[in-house]
C-alpha positions in Angstrom: -0.2 0.1 -0.1 1.2 3.4 -0.9 1.9 6.3 1.6 -0.8 8.2 -0.2 -3.4 5.5 0.1 -2.8 5.1 3.8 -3.6 8.9 4.5 -7.1 9.7 5.6 -8.6 12.2 3.3 -10.8 15.1 4.7 -14.6 14.2 5.4 -16.8 15.8 2.7 -19.9 17.2 4.6 -23.3 16.2 3.5 -25.4 19.3 4.2 -29.2 19.2 4.4 -31.1 20.1 1.6 -32.2 23.6 3.3 -28.6 24.6 2.8 -27.4 25.5 -0.6 -24.1 24.1 -1.8 -23.5 26.0 -5.0 -19.9 26.6 -6.2 -21.0 29.3 -8.6 -23.1 31.2 -6.0 -20.6 33.9 -5.0 -18.9 34.4 -8.5 -22.4 34.8 -10.2 -23.3 37.3 -7.3 -20.2 39.6 -7.4 -19.1 39.3 -11.2 -22.3 41.1 -12.5 -21.4 44.0 -10.0 -18.0 44.8 -11.4 -17.4 47.8 -13.3 -14.8 48.6 -15.8 -13.6 50.8 -13.3 -13.1 48.1 -10.6 -11.5 45.8 -12.8 -9.1 48.5 -14.2 -8.0 49.3 -10.5 -7.7 45.3 -9.8 -5.4 45.1 -13.0 -3.3 48.1 -12.1 -1.9 46.2 -8.9 0.5 44.6 -11.5 1.1 47.6 -13.6 3.9 45.8 -15.9 1.2 43.4 -17.2 -2.0 45.8 -16.8 -3.3 45.1 -20.3 -3.2 41.2 -19.9 -4.6 41.2 -16.6 -7.4 43.5 -17.5 -8.4 41.4 -20.6 -8.2 38.3 -18.4 -10.3 40.0 -15.7 -13.0 40.9 -18.2 -12.9 37.1 -19.4 -13.7 35.9 -15.9 -16.3 38.4 -15.2 -18.0 37.2 -18.4 -17.8 33.4 -17.7 -18.4 33.8 -14.0 -16.1 30.8 -13.2 -12.7 29.3 -13.3 -12.1 26.3 -15.4 -8.7 24.4 -15.3 -5.7 26.3 -14.5 -6.0 30.2 -13.3 -3.2 31.8 -15.2 -0.6 34.4 -14.0 -3.1 36.7 -15.9 -5.2 37.6 -13.9 -4.1 35.4 -10.9 -1.3 37.9 -9.7 -3.6 41.0 -9.9 -6.3 39.1 -7.9 -3.7 37.9 -5.2 -2.6 41.5 -4.8 -6.1 42.8 -4.4 -6.8 39.8 -1.8 -4.1 41.7 0.4 -6.0 45.1 0.5 -7.6 46.3 3.7 -10.5 48.2 2.2 -12.7 50.6 3.9 -15.3 51.6 1.4 -18.0 49.8 -0.4 -16.2 49.6 -3.8 -12.9 48.6 -2.1 -14.9 45.6 -0.3 -16.4 44.9 -3.8 -13.0 44.4 -5.3 -11.5 42.4 -2.7 -14.7 40.0 -2.5 -14.4 39.6 -6.2 -10.7 38.8 -6.1 -11.2 36.3 -3.3 -14.4 34.7 -5.1 -12.2 33.9 -8.1 -9.5 32.6 -6.1 -11.8 30.6 -4.1 -13.6 29.3 -7.3 -10.2 28.3 -8.5 -9.5 26.2 -5.6 -12.1 23.7 -6.8 -9.8 23.0 -9.8 -7.0 20.5 -9.5 -4.8 22.4 -11.9 -5.2 25.8 -10.3 -4.9 24.4 -6.4 -1.3 23.8 -6.3 -0.5 27.5 -7.5 -2.8 28.9 -5.0 -2.1 30.5 -1.6 -3.7 28.8 1.5 -7.5 29.0 2.0 -6.8 30.8 5.1 -5.5 33.8 3.3 -8.2 33.6 0.6 -11.3 33.1 3.0 -10.7 35.5 5.9 -10.7 38.6 3.6 -13.6 37.0 1.7 -15.7 36.5 4.7 -14.8 39.9 6.2 -15.7 41.6 2.8 -19.0 39.5 2.5 -19.7 40.6 6.0 -19.1 44.3 5.2 -21.6 44.0 2.4 -24.4 42.5 4.3 -26.6 39.3 3.8 -26.9 39.9 0.1 -23.3 38.7 -0.1 -23.3 36.6 3.0 -25.8 34.0 1.7 -24.1 33.4 -1.8 -20.4 33.3 0.2 -21.9 30.6 2.3 -23.3 28.8 -0.6 -20.1 28.6 -2.3 -18.1 27.7 0.8 -20.7 25.0 1.4 -19.8 23.5 -1.9 -16.1 23.5 -0.9 -16.8 21.5 2.3 -19.1 19.1 0.4 -16.3 18.4 -2.2 -14.0 15.4 -1.9 -10.3 16.6 -1.7 -6.9 14.6 -1.6 -5.6 13.3 1.6 -2.7 15.9 1.8 -5.3 18.9 1.7 -4.5 21.0 4.9 -6.6 24.1 4.2 -10.3 22.9 4.5 -10.4 23.6 8.2 -10.6 27.3 7.1 -13.5 26.7 4.8 -15.2 25.4 8.0 -14.3 28.4 10.2 -15.5 30.6 7.2 -18.9 28.8 7.1 -19.2 29.0 10.9 -18.7 32.7 10.9 -21.0 33.5 8.0 -23.8 31.3 9.5 -23.6 33.1 12.8 -23.5 36.3 11.1 -26.5 35.5 9.2 -28.3 34.4 12.6 -30.5 32.0 11.3 -31.3 29.7 14.3 -32.7 27.0 12.1 -29.2 26.1 11.2 -28.3 25.2 14.8 -27.7 21.7 14.2 -25.8 22.3 11.2 -23.5 24.9 13.0 -22.9 22.3 15.7 -21.9 19.7 13.0 -19.4 21.9 11.3 -17.9 22.9 14.6 -17.5 19.2 15.3 -15.9 18.9 11.9 -13.4 21.6 12.4 -12.2 20.1 15.5 -12.0 16.6 14.0 -10.1 18.2 10.8 -7.6 19.9 13.0 -7.0 16.5 14.8 -6.5 14.8 11.6 -4.0 17.2 10.1 -2.0 16.8 13.4 -2.2 13.1 13.7 -1.1 12.7 10.1 1.5 15.3 10.6 0.2 17.4 7.7 0.0 20.3 10.2 2.3 23.1 10.2 2.2 23.0 13.8 3.1 26.8 14.3 1.8 27.2 17.8 -1.5 25.7 19.4 -5.0 25.5 18.0 -6.4 25.8 14.8 -4.7 28.7 13.6 -1.3 26.8 14.0 -2.1 24.2 11.4 -1.0 26.5 8.5 2.2 28.1 7.7 0.2 31.0 6.1 -0.5 33.5 9.1 -0.9 36.8 7.6 -4.5 36.7 8.0 -4.7 35.2 11.6 -5.5 38.5 13.1 -8.4 38.9 11.0 -9.8 35.4 11.8 -9.3 36.5 15.5 -11.2 39.7 15.1 -14.1 37.8 13.5 -14.2 35.2 16.3 -14.1 37.9 18.9 -17.1 39.3 17.4 -19.2 36.5 16.3 -18.1 33.3 18.1 -17.5 34.7 21.6 -20.9 36.9 21.7 -22.5 36.3 25.0 -25.9 36.3 23.6 -25.6 33.5 20.9 -29.2 32.5 19.5 -28.5 28.8 19.6 -28.9 25.8 21.9 -26.7 25.6 24.8 -24.6 22.8 23.4 -24.1 24.6 20.0 -23.2 28.0 21.7 -20.5 26.3 24.0 -18.8 24.8 20.7 -18.7 28.2 18.9 -17.4 29.7 22.0 -14.7 27.0 22.2 -13.7 27.5 18.7 -13.6 31.3 19.2 -11.4 30.8 22.2 -9.3 28.8 20.2 -8.7 31.3 17.6 -8.0 34.2 19.9 -5.6 32.2 21.9 -3.3 31.9 19.1 0.0 33.6 19.3 2.9 33.7 16.6 5.6 31.4 17.9 8.1 33.6 16.3 
């Protein structure tokens, strides 16, 4: 038996029919809102290849999906936009678009090896969706639900952040009918973290969930969202669900950079 076949793959979640799992939900929400000015500003992130990026961004907007390899044009411009810290609606719109495309590319095996960690894609994606309200939160959760319900290879070490993103978006939407599903995803996140550490896939950079990846540039954003949404004293869920949310929130805010 090969080393690969001995590894345990992440468990794909089987959500109830009431929760939409649609990969294209967020791209189809955000792409029609992108203006030429928005795309021009994103393309300008990598000015030496501005024209190539702009042409590729228009193509992504038209198709509203990624197929196969997400090439350097527009990947570099999108990844640079992903690092922005916006304060305006248009800024969040651009960053949400960039993260939506990068997230969509994660479904494609030809793209996945060339992308940054899901942690650094999904933290700003969730933050910008929250800024824009439920009109963005709902399709964002749908696309992330599709991530969690898609089988991925044994070596995948990023999906724990898809679980965290799903939980934050669900709590932000405050749909108490999802209490059972939220509790289930909380359990999945804890189990996935254990799997990573047991199989020595985890980066083990400090304690807790945030220590499982080398990519820590967005950890403070995860911590801020945990503080706001998961450690809320008035969570509108069953006691057991609320306790699991607070446990994950406490785990996140307790992370400290080992360096």
